[in-house]
C-alpha positions in Angstrom: 90.5 3.8 188.4 89.7 4.0 192.1 92.2 5.7 194.2 93.8 3.8 197.0 93.3 5.9 200.2 95.6 5.9 203.2 93.6 6.5 206.3 95.7 8.0 209.0 93.7 7.7 212.2 94.2 10.6 214.6 93.0 10.5 218.2 92.0 13.9 219.2 90.1 13.3 222.4 91.5 15.9 224.8 92.1 15.3 228.5 88.9 15.3 230.6 90.6 16.8 233.6 88.4 19.4 235.4 89.1 23.0 234.6 89.7 25.1 237.7 88.2 28.6 238.1 91.7 30.2 238.0 92.6 28.8 234.6 89.2 28.6 233.0 89.8 31.5 230.7 93.2 30.2 229.5 91.9 26.6 229.0 88.4 27.0 227.6 86.9 23.8 226.3 85.0 23.5 223.0 82.9 20.3 222.8 82.6 19.2 219.2 80.3 16.4 218.0 81.6 14.7 215.0 80.4 12.2 212.4 81.6 8.7 213.2 81.0 7.2 209.7 82.2 9.7 207.0 85.8 8.5 206.3 88.2 9.9 205.4 87.0 13.2 206.6 85.3 12.4 210.0 85.0 8.9 211.5 85.9 6.9 214.5 88.8 4.5 215.3 88.4 2.4 218.4 85.8 4.7 219.7 87.8 7.9 219.2 87.4 10.7 216.7 89.6 10.6 213.6 89.7 12.0 210.1 91.1 14.7 207.8 88.8 17.5 208.9 89.5 16.9 212.5 93.2 17.0 211.8 92.7 20.4 210.0 90.8 21.9 212.9 93.2 20.6 215.5 96.2 21.8 213.6 94.7 25.3 213.2 93.7 25.4 216.9 97.4 24.8 217.8 97.8 28.5 217.0 95.0 29.5 219.3 96.3 29.3 222.9 93.7 29.1 225.6 91.3 26.7 223.8 91.0 23.0 224.3 89.0 20.9 221.8 87.1 17.8 222.8 85.9 15.7 219.8 83.2 13.1 220.4 82.3 10.8 217.5 78.7 9.7 217.2 76.1 8.9 214.5 75.5 11.9 212.3 71.8 12.5 213.1 72.7 12.4 216.8 75.6 14.9 216.3 73.3 17.3 214.6 70.7 17.0 217.4 73.2 17.5 220.1 74.4 20.7 218.5 70.8 21.9 217.9 70.0 21.4 221.6 73.3 23.0 222.7 74.5 19.8 224.3 77.6 20.2 222.0 79.2 23.6 221.3 79.8 22.7 217.6 79.3 20.0 215.0 81.7 18.8 212.3 81.4 18.7 209.3 77.9 19.9 208.1 77.1 21.7 204.9 75.0 24.9 204.6 71.4 24.0 204.2 67.9 25.2 204.8 66.2 24.3 208.0 69.3 24.7 210.1 68.5 28.0 211.8 70.0 26.5 215.0 73.5 27.1 213.5 74.9 30.5 214.6 78.2 30.5 212.7 79.7 28.5 209.9 83.5 28.2 210.0 84.7 27.3 206.5 87.1 24.3 206.1 89.9 24.6 203.5 88.6 21.9 201.2 85.8 21.6 198.6 84.1 18.3 198.2 82.8 16.8 195.0 79.3 15.2 195.2 79.0 12.4 192.8 76.6 9.6 191.7 78.3 6.2 191.7 76.0 3.9 189.7 75.4 0.2 189.3 77.1 -1.4 186.3 73.8 -2.6 184.9 71.8 0.6 185.5 72.9 2.1 182.2 73.9 5.2 184.1 77.3 6.8 184.6 79.6 9.7 184.0 78.1 10.5 180.6 74.5 10.5 181.8 72.5 13.7 181.8 71.2 14.9 185.2 68.4 14.8 185.9 66.8 13.8 182.6 68.2 10.2 182.5 67.4 9.4 186.2 63.6 9.5 186.2 62.1 6.8 188.5 65.6 5.6 189.6 66.5 4.8 193.2 69.3 6.9 194.7 71.0 5.9 197.9 72.1 8.5 200.4 73.6 8.4 203.9 71.0 9.3 206.5 71.2 12.9 207.8 73.2 14.4 205.0 72.2 17.4 202.8 73.9 15.9 199.7 73.2 18.4 197.0 70.5 21.0 196.2 70.1 19.4 192.8 69.4 16.0 194.3 67.1 17.4 197.0 65.0 19.1 194.4 64.6 15.9 192.3 63.6 14.0 195.4 61.0 16.7 196.4 59.6 16.6 192.9 59.5 12.7 193.1 61.6 12.5 190.0 63.9 10.1 191.8 63.4 7.9 194.9 65.7 8.5 197.8 66.8 5.4 199.9 68.5 6.2 203.2 71.3 4.1 204.7 73.0 4.2 208.1 76.5 4.3 206.5 78.5 4.1 203.3 79.1 0.3 203.6 75.4 -0.5 203.7 74.8 1.8 200.7 77.7 0.2 198.7 76.4 -3.3 199.5 72.9 -2.2 198.2 74.6 -0.9 195.1 76.4 -4.2 194.6 73.1 -6.1 195.0 71.3 -3.8 192.5 68.9 -2.7 195.2 69.6 0.9 194.3 70.7 2.4 190.9 73.2 4.9 192.2 74.8 6.0 195.5 75.2 9.8 196.1 78.0 10.9 198.3 81.4 12.8 198.3 83.8 11.2 195.8 86.7 10.5 198.2 84.3 9.2 200.9 82.9 6.7 198.4 86.3 5.5 197.3 87.7 5.2 200.9 84.7 3.2 202.1 84.8 1.0 199.1 88.5 0.2 199.6 88.0 -0.5 203.3 85.1 -2.8 202.7 86.9 -4.7 199.9 89.6 -5.6 202.4 87.0 -7.0 204.9 86.1 -10.6 204.2 82.6 -10.0 205.7 81.9 -7.3 203.1 84.0 -7.9 200.1 81.6 -10.2 198.3 78.7 -7.9 198.8 80.2 -5.0 196.9 80.3 -4.0 193.2 83.2 -5.7 191.4 84.5 -2.2 190.6 83.2 1.3 190.8 82.3 2.9 187.5 83.5 6.5 186.8 80.9 8.6 188.7 78.8 11.5 187.5 79.7 14.8 189.1 76.6 16.4 190.6 78.0 19.4 192.4 80.8 20.7 194.5 80.1 21.8 198.1 81.8 23.3 201.1 82.0 21.6 204.5 82.1 23.6 207.7 82.5 23.5 211.5 79.2 24.9 212.8 78.7 26.7 216.1 75.4 25.9 217.9 73.1 28.9 218.5 72.0 27.4 221.8 75.5 26.9 223.0 76.5 30.5 221.9 73.7 31.9 224.0 75.2 30.2 227.0 78.8 30.8 226.0 79.3 34.1 224.1 83.1 33.4 223.9 82.3 30.8 221.2 82.0 33.7 218.8 85.6 34.6 219.4 86.6 31.0 219.0 84.8 30.8 215.6 86.4 34.0 214.4 89.9 33.0 215.4 89.6 29.5 214.1 88.5 30.8 210.7 91.6 33.1 210.6 93.9 30.1 211.4 92.2 27.8 208.9 92.7 30.5 206.2 96.3 30.7 207.0 96.7 26.9 207.0 95.1 26.7 203.5 97.9 28.8 202.1 100.8 27.0 203.8 103.0 24.0 202.8 101.5 22.2 205.9 98.1 22.1 204.1 99.7 20.4 201.2 101.4 17.9 203.5 98.1 17.0 205.1 96.5 16.5 201.7 99.4 14.2 200.6 98.8 12.1 203.7 95.2 11.7 202.9 95.7 10.3 199.4 98.5 7.9 198.6 98.8 6.8 195.0 100.0 3.2 194.6 
């Protein structure tokens, strides 16, 4: 059964007031580019950053006086590019992957994601299928810019499966409903949240699968806040920020506050 998800938008855009030279050290700004289309973890509500991961980082940073966080939501490929060029100090929430030497530090978030394949009802594929043996020649949808899973990347490179990229989860789910792809690969809760949101939208409801079959678990992976190497060259104090943020996130993961935030994310009917 698909879980009903309670999205709790949070607006974390900090004040844009200029920082004067006398208070710069006590009010240092960290510019964080965020994914605008990865609910419930990182998305946008009325043009402002929102999501579970942003809430975690913001809550941890409350114990770090002297830092001010500015979250700017944007398409994921653009967010990665801004961090690569040092136009953003950090990006949230990438995974570790090859080809990202422009990342200087990974700050581990206190949550592990499950990467799954949600498959079309008539594909003959599902939770009991064997990966990758049963998927030869199949079309697998992914969200553009993501490093979904090493197992999936490997099968794409070997041309065992065909990767089809989509701008966001709704487009991918609509393609799944139409049978244009056999399966959609993404994080479990992200798929479920986007499915429930789209079902409640009259413009999308009829384009979706009637229901989501139980998915096949591909892998688990860790999301991070990543510090830009280019930004760090210009602002060495970002190393201190990354170190202190990791300490506070670790503390948060062991607290009752962490459980409360998780309970807010998922609301069982």
